[in-house]
N, C-alpha and C positions, 0 to 999 in steps of 0.2 A: 353901714360899717365901712371902714377903710379897706383898701385893697391890700394893705400890709398884712403879713402873717398875724394871726390872732395873738400869738405869744408876744409879739413886738408891740401890738396895740395895748395888751394888758400891762406890759412892763412900763410903757410910756404913761399910761393912764394912772398908774399907782406909784410912779417914781418919787413924787414929792412925799407921799405917805411913807415910803421906804426910808427916805432920808430923815424924816422927823423921828422915825423909830430909832435911828442910830444916834441921834442927838440927845443923849440921856445922861443925867448926872451919875447914875449907878454904873452904867457901862463905862463911863469915863474914869470913874474912881477905880473900877475893877481892872481896867486895862493899864492904869497907872501904877498898879501894885499896892494900892492903898487900903485894901480890904483884907480881913482875916479869911481863913479857909471857911469858917462858919458863915461868914457874910456871903461869900461866894455860894455856899450851899443853899442860901436862901433863894437864889435864882434857879438852882437845879431842882429844888423842891417845887417850884411853881411850874417848871417844865414837866415834872413828873405828872402832876395832875392834868395839865393840858394834853399831854401825849397819851395818857390813858384814854381820854375822850376821843382824841383824833384817830388813834389807831383802833379804837373800838368801832368808830364810825366806818373806818376803812374795812374792817372785817365784815361788818353788817352789809356793806355795799358791794361786796366782792363779785356779786352776780349781776350788778347793774351795767347796762351797756355804756352809760356815760361815765360812771365812776370807775368801772373795772380797769381801764388803762392806767389809772392813777392809784392802784392798790399794789403796793410794793412791800411784800413781807420782809424783805431784806432791809427795809428802812425802819421797821418798827423799833421804837426806842425804850420800851419798858425795861428790858433786861439791862441795857447799858446804864440807864438812870438809876437802877437799883444798885448796881456796882458802884456808881459814882457816889450815891448817898451813903452806902456802907463805908466807903473809903473816907468820906468827909466826916460823918457823924458816929460811925461804929455800928455795931449790930442792932442797937436800939433806935436806929434812925427813924422808924415809923412814928415813934413818940415825939420826935423832935420837929416834925413838919406839919404844916397845915396850909390849905389854900387861902390865899388873900381874897379880899372881896372882888378885885378886878379879875383874878383868876377864876373865881366862881362864875363871874359874868361870862368870861370867855368860854368856859366849859359848857355853861348853859346854851350859849349860842351855837357851839359845835354840835351839841346834842340836838338842838332845835332844827338845824339844817341838815342833819344826818339823813333825813328822808328826802332831801332835795339834792340830787347828785351834783348839780352845778355849785351849790353852796359848799358842799364837801370839798370839791376841787379847789374852790377859792381858798379855803383854810389850809388845805394840804399844800397848795402852791406857796402860800404866804410863809408857812413855817419851813417846809423842807427845802425849798430853793434857797431860803436864807441860810439854813444850816449847812447846805452844800456849798455855799459861796462865802459870804462874810464870816460865817461860822468857823471856817477853817482857819482864818486869821486869828479869831478869838482863841481857838484851841491852842495854836502855837504860842501865843502870848501867855496863856494860862499855864502851859507846860513850863515856860520859863520862870514864871512867877512862883508857882507852887511846887514845881518839881514833879508833877504828876506824869506818869507814863501809861502805856496801855495796861488795862486790868483794873482800872478805877480812878476816878477823879475827873477825867476829861473824855471818858468813853462815849458820852453822849454825841461828841463831835466826830467820832470815828465811824467811817462808813466803808470798812474794808470789803464787806460782801458786795458792795455795788461795783467795785472795780474802778475803772477810770472815771473820775468825777466829771471832767469836761465831756466825755462821751455820753455819760448818763444824763447830764443836764441838757445836751443837745437832743437826746431822744425824748426827754420830758417836754421840751419845747415843741418837738415835732408832733407829740401827741396832743398838745394843746391846739396846735394848728389844725389837726385832723378832727377836732370835736365837731360832731354833727349838730350844732346849735344854731338856732335862729338868731337874728340880730337882737331881738328882745332878750333871749337867754344869754347872749354874750354880754349885754349891758348889765343884766342882773349879776352875772359872775364878777364883772368889773366892780360893781357897787359893793358886792359882798367881800371882795378882796380888800377894797379900801376900808371897809368896816373891820375886817380881820387885822389889818395893820393897826387901826385905831385901838382895838381891844388889846392887842399885844403891847402896844406902846403904853397903854394904861397899866398893864401888869408891871412893866419895867419902871414906870413913873412911881408906882406905889413902893417899889423897892428903894426909893430915895430915902425912906425912913431908916434903912439899914446903914446908908452912908452917914446920916445925921447921928445915929447911935454910936457908929465907930469913931466919929470925930469927937463926940462928947466924952467917950470913954477915957 
């Protein structure tokens, strides 16, 4: 492995995967204000199912020496996502949502690697570091487009319990750098991170049907 900090190696190794995840028709239409609130809710719904799995894995691995540094109860998203879905769809939101096939694949993979701490870290890093970074820009745009404020609608992107986001992200990277992993384990984590980006990109890609439906309406 390189002498560079592992967090830097991981970021560089997965940067092209990260960029391809951002180049998506659904996100472009969403950020352009072209989608209804219900169409935005389609993405929130997929997040809900994915984060139930991810945070479930987090709780299960809280005692593992590799995974434990990446178990942050203050990051758990279920309560925030429930508030968002209630705001978007009303009290009957549970009957309005279902996981897409790509989301089911993502959830299955998260569950599959839950017993391999490095795999858990890969999926945790992929989702949460994105939420804490580019996700904040998405939140600000959605607040402008839909008029949502704290209390529901974009709470998924609010991490008030974390405090300073830059400081938290620096601490997160320091924990990546301190992982006691062999070179082979680091390579496995990088491969799993690339797969996590791919699976999340497929979830967004499937949401292209929402864009087509809105345009056709």
